[in-house]
C-alpha positions in Angstrom: 2.1 -17.7 -54.8 1.9 -17.2 -51.0 4.6 -14.8 -49.8 3.6 -14.8 -46.1 3.2 -17.3 -43.3 -0.2 -19.0 -42.8 -2.8 -18.0 -40.2 -1.7 -21.0 -38.1 1.9 -19.9 -38.2 1.0 -16.4 -37.2 -1.0 -17.7 -34.3 2.2 -19.7 -33.3 4.1 -16.4 -33.5 1.6 -14.7 -31.1 1.9 -17.6 -28.7 5.7 -17.6 -28.7 5.7 -13.8 -28.3 3.4 -14.0 -25.3 5.5 -16.7 -23.7 8.7 -14.8 -24.2 7.3 -11.5 -23.0 6.4 -13.2 -19.8 9.5 -15.4 -19.4 12.3 -13.3 -21.0 12.2 -9.7 -20.0 15.4 -7.6 -20.3 16.2 -8.4 -16.7 16.5 -12.1 -17.6 19.0 -11.3 -20.3 21.0 -9.0 -18.0 21.1 -11.8 -15.3 23.0 -14.0 -17.7 25.2 -11.2 -19.0 26.3 -10.2 -15.5 26.0 -13.6 -13.7 27.8 -16.9 -13.6 25.3 -19.0 -15.6 26.1 -19.7 -19.3 22.4 -19.6 -20.3 18.9 -19.2 -18.9 18.2 -22.9 -18.0 14.6 -22.2 -16.7 13.7 -20.4 -19.9 15.3 -23.1 -22.1 13.4 -25.9 -20.2 10.2 -23.9 -20.7 10.8 -23.6 -24.5 11.2 -27.4 -24.5 8.0 -28.0 -22.5 6.1 -25.8 -24.9 7.4 -27.8 -27.8 9.2 -24.9 -29.4 12.6 -26.5 -29.4 11.2 -29.6 -31.1 9.2 -27.8 -33.8 11.2 -29.2 -36.7 12.1 -32.6 -35.1 9.9 -35.5 -36.1 7.4 -36.9 -33.6 9.0 -40.3 -33.6 12.1 -38.7 -32.2 10.4 -36.7 -29.5 9.7 -33.6 -31.5 6.5 -31.8 -32.5 7.0 -32.5 -36.2 5.6 -29.1 -37.4 8.4 -28.2 -39.8 11.1 -25.6 -40.5 8.7 -22.8 -41.3 7.4 -23.0 -37.8 11.0 -23.1 -36.4 11.7 -19.9 -38.5 8.7 -18.2 -36.8 10.0 -19.2 -33.3 13.6 -18.1 -34.2 12.4 -14.6 -35.1 10.7 -14.2 -31.7 13.8 -15.5 -29.9 15.8 -12.8 -31.7 13.4 -10.1 -30.7 14.0 -10.6 -27.0 17.7 -11.5 -27.2 16.9 -14.8 -25.6 20.0 -16.1 -23.7 19.5 -19.8 -24.7 21.6 -22.2 -26.8 19.2 -22.6 -29.7 21.8 -21.9 -32.4 24.2 -24.6 -31.3 21.7 -27.2 -30.1 18.7 -26.9 -32.4 19.9 -25.1 -35.6 23.1 -27.1 -35.7 23.3 -30.3 -33.6 19.7 -31.4 -34.2 19.9 -30.6 -37.9 23.1 -32.6 -38.2 21.5 -35.6 -36.5 18.4 -35.4 -38.7 20.6 -35.2 -41.9 23.1 -37.9 -41.1 22.3 -39.8 -37.9 21.4 -43.4 -37.7 18.0 -44.4 -36.2 19.9 -45.3 -33.0 21.7 -42.0 -32.8 18.6 -40.0 -33.5 16.7 -42.0 -30.8 19.4 -41.4 -28.3 19.8 -37.6 -28.7 17.0 -35.9 -30.5 14.3 -36.4 -27.8 16.7 -34.9 -25.3 17.5 -31.9 -27.5 13.8 -31.4 -28.2 12.9 -31.1 -24.6 15.9 -29.1 -23.6 17.1 -31.9 -21.3 20.4 -31.9 -23.2 22.3 -29.3 -25.2 24.3 -30.1 -28.3 26.9 -28.1 -30.3 28.8 -28.3 -33.5 32.6 -28.0 -33.1 34.4 -27.0 -36.3 37.0 -24.2 -35.7 40.4 -24.7 -34.3 41.5 -21.1 -33.8 41.9 -17.9 -35.7 41.3 -17.9 -39.5 38.7 -19.2 -41.9 37.1 -22.5 -41.0 37.2 -24.9 -43.9 37.8 -28.6 -44.7 41.5 -28.0 -45.0 41.7 -26.2 -41.6 40.6 -29.3 -39.7 43.6 -30.8 -37.8 41.8 -32.8 -35.0 42.1 -36.6 -35.6 40.3 -39.8 -34.7 42.1 -43.1 -34.5 40.6 -46.3 -33.1 37.5 -44.4 -32.1 39.5 -41.9 -30.0 39.4 -38.2 -30.7 42.4 -35.9 -30.2 42.6 -32.2 -30.9 41.4 -28.7 -29.8 38.3 -26.9 -30.9 37.6 -23.2 -30.5 35.5 -21.3 -30.4 32.7 -23.7 -29.8 29.2 -22.2 -29.3 27.8 -23.1 -25.9 30.7 -25.6 -25.5 31.0 -24.9 -21.8 27.5 -26.2 -21.1 26.8 -28.6 -23.9 26.3 -32.3 -23.3 26.9 -33.5 -26.8 29.4 -32.2 -29.4 29.4 -33.0 -33.1 33.0 -32.7 -34.0 34.8 -32.4 -37.4 37.9 -34.5 -37.3 40.2 -36.4 -39.7 40.5 -40.1 -40.3 42.2 -41.9 -43.2 39.2 -41.4 -45.5 39.1 -37.7 -44.9 37.2 -35.3 -42.6 34.2 -37.0 -40.9 31.8 -36.0 -38.2 31.9 -37.6 -34.7 29.5 -37.7 -31.8 31.2 -37.0 -28.5 29.6 -37.2 -25.1 31.2 -34.2 -23.3 30.6 -35.8 -19.9 32.9 -38.7 -20.9 36.7 -39.1 -20.4 39.3 -37.1 -22.3 37.4 -33.8 -22.4 38.4 -30.5 -20.8 36.6 -27.2 -21.3 37.3 -23.5 -20.8 34.9 -20.6 -21.2 36.1 -17.9 -23.5 35.6 -14.1 -23.1 33.4 -12.7 -25.9 31.5 -9.6 -26.8 28.2 -11.4 -26.0 28.4 -13.6 -22.8 24.6 -14.4 -23.2 25.7 -16.7 -26.0 28.8 -18.4 -24.5 31.8 -19.7 -26.4 34.4 -22.3 -25.2 37.6 -24.0 -25.9 37.3 -27.8 -25.8 40.3 -30.0 -25.7 40.0 -33.7 -26.6 42.6 -36.2 -25.4 41.6 -39.7 -26.5 37.9 -39.0 -26.0 35.6 -41.8 -27.2 34.0 -40.7 -30.5 31.2 -42.3 -32.6 31.0 -41.5 -36.3 28.1 -39.5 -37.6 27.4 -40.1 -41.3 29.6 -41.7 -43.9 33.4 -41.8 -43.5 35.1 -38.9 -45.3 31.8 -37.1 -46.0 31.9 -34.8 -42.9 32.3 -31.5 -44.7 29.5 -32.2 -47.1 27.2 -32.7 -44.1 28.7 -29.6 -42.4 27.8 -27.5 -45.5 24.2 -28.7 -45.4 24.0 -28.0 -41.7 25.4 -24.5 -42.0 23.1 -23.6 -44.9 20.1 -24.6 -42.7 21.4 -22.8 -39.7 22.1 -19.7 -41.7 18.4 -19.4 -42.6 17.2 -20.0 -39.1 19.8 -17.6 -37.7 18.7 -15.0 -40.2 15.3 -15.0 -38.7 16.8 -14.4 -35.3 18.8 -11.5 -36.7 15.7 -10.1 -38.4 13.8 -10.3 -35.1 16.7 -8.5 -33.4 16.9 -5.8 -36.1 13.2 -5.2 -35.9 13.3 -4.8 -32.2 16.3 -2.4 -32.4 14.4 -0.3 -34.9 11.4 -0.2 -32.7 13.5 0.9 -29.7 15.0 3.7 -31.8 11.6 4.8 -33.2 10.0 4.9 -29.7 12.9 6.9 -28.3 12.8 9.3 -31.2 9.1 10.0 -30.5 9.5 10.6 -26.8 12.9 12.4 -26.6 12.6 16.2 -26.8 15.2 18.6 -27.9 14.8 22.3 -28.7 11.1 21.9 -27.9 10.5 19.2 -30.5 10.6 15.4 -30.7 14.0 14.4 -32.1 12.1 12.2 -34.5 11.0 15.3 -36.3 14.6 16.1 -37.3 15.5 15.1 -40.8 18.8 13.4 -39.9 17.0 11.1 -37.4 14.2 10.5 -40.0 16.7 9.4 -42.6 18.6 7.2 -40.1 15.3 5.4 -39.1 14.3 5.0 -42.7 17.6 3.4 -43.6 17.2 1.0 -40.7 13.7 0.1 -41.9 15.0 -0.5 -45.5 17.8 -2.8 -44.2 15.4 -4.8 -41.9 12.8 -5.1 -44.7 15.3 -6.4 -47.2 16.6 -8.9 -44.7 13.1 -10.1 -44.0 12.5 -10.6 -47.7 15.6 -12.7 -48.1 14.9 -14.6 -44.9 11.4 -15.5 -46.3 13.1 -16.7 -49.5 15.4 -18.9 -47.4 12.5 -20.3 -45.4 10.7 -21.3 -48.6 13.9 -23.0 -49.9 14.5 -24.8 -46.6 10.9 -26.0 -46.2 10.6 -27.3 -49.7 14.0 -28.8 -50.1 14.6 -26.6 -53.2 17.8 -26.6 -55.2 17.9 -22.9 -54.5 18.8 -23.6 -50.8 22.5 -22.8 -51.1 22.0 -19.5 -52.8 19.0 -18.6 -50.5 21.0 -19.5 -47.4 23.9 -17.3 -48.3 21.6 -14.4 -49.4 19.7 -14.6 -46.1 22.9 -14.8 -44.1 24.5 -11.8 -45.7 21.5 -9.5 -45.7 20.4 -10.4 -42.1 23.9 -9.9 -40.7 24.1 -6.5 -42.4 20.6 -5.5 -41.2 21.1 -6.5 -37.6 24.5 -4.8 -37.2 23.2 -1.6 -39.0 20.0 -1.4 -36.8 21.8 -2.2 -33.6 24.5 0.5 -34.2 22.0 3.2 -35.2 19.7 2.3 -32.3 22.6 3.5 -30.1 23.1 6.5 -32.3 19.5 7.5 -32.0 19.7 7.3 -28.3 22.7 9.6 -28.3 24.9 9.7 -25.3 22.4 7.6 -23.3 22.7 4.8 -25.8 26.2 4.1 -24.8 25.4 3.6 -21.1 25.0 0.3 -19.3 21.6 1.4 -18.0 20.0 1.4 -21.4 19.4 -1.9 -23.3 20.9 -0.8 -26.7 24.2 -2.5 -25.9 22.5 -5.9 -25.5 21.4 -5.8 -29.1 24.7 -4.4 -30.3 26.5 -7.3 -28.5 24.2 -9.9 -30.0 24.4 -8.4 -33.5 28.2 -8.5 -33.6 28.4 -11.9 -31.9 26.0 -13.5 -34.4 27.9 -11.9 -37.3 30.7 -14.4 -36.7 28.6 -17.3 -35.4 28.6 -19.3 -38.7 31.6 -17.7 -40.3 32.4 -14.2 -41.1 30.4 -11.8 -43.4 33.1 -12.0 -46.1 33.1 -15.8 -46.0 29.3 -15.8 -46.8 29.7 -13.1 -49.4 32.3 -15.2 -51.2 30.0 -18.2 -50.9 27.1 -16.2 -52.4 29.2 -15.1 -55.3 30.5 -18.6 -56.0 27.1 -20.2 -55.7 25.4 -17.7 -58.0 28.2 -18.2 -60.5 27.8 -21.9 -60.5 24.1 -21.6 -60.8 24.4 -19.3 -63.8 27.0 -21.5 -65.4 24.9 -24.7 -65.0 23.4 -25.9 -68.3 19.7 -25.2 -68.6 17.3 -28.2 -68.2 16.0 -29.6 -71.4 
């Protein structure tokens, strides 16, 4: 069995890393954090021009048609630099939903725009505080008109397309809504990580087109979230690795009592714990990548496993990166807080840690209780 990426995929990683090193220095992240723009438009267009956004989108719909393994490679590199771009909402969620449930006409209308970065998509599920579930959906569609409020919506303040969960007589369905159309108002929300914006979107009779079969919306949502969890896990692994590298480098250069602080046992143990967490998360992310790329029945368990371990690892590494830097780590001048913000923002991006832990337990129980194949 091959437990690593191929030589071609490693070459892609090197290419993406060189591109992001040139186009996404820390100053670019800070410009979005401190400025009025919701994301780095120039960087996002560049990712589209290079074909990175369309890596898993079929060629007939304007993508590159490489596959999900390649998209996982790209996601990890985006996480390493804290890229302030709407890939989670537009590529990991909206594009995946279209590929799973869209008609040929819907795919042809939107996937080429998402692949090039010309348009940004998002998935609108939540309607306020509390766990997001099929029963929590209150927004409604009647006569092709959508009414309700969605929040928080990732990149909802800049998105062109929203895929919205809303009720109709048959149950919860998914609906395509052009956010430039009538009946849509948006408000940017304050969050811990402004480089990945969140918004409140109010719909008042907005025209909506069904995506997928009537009443099957939450089944599609579950599939989309499982795919997104694996892709996002690679982003989190990339961020965790970079936070560990920052802590290691500082521990080797910072002197105290005439010695490198990295020579102190307490710092060694902290760095070792960070390494263990990041390595475990990487292992689970690779398991998820295999399940996603092969369409394995293990995908639900693999997605929840990757999500839980990657969230824990990124938060652990980001927190202890600050700790390693000591008092300097808490200052605005150092970059530690950028990763701490992103780690905590992504921890809630697809549902809370406890939600995914409960999913993992339930899915493993169902798998263990399933009758063995003859």
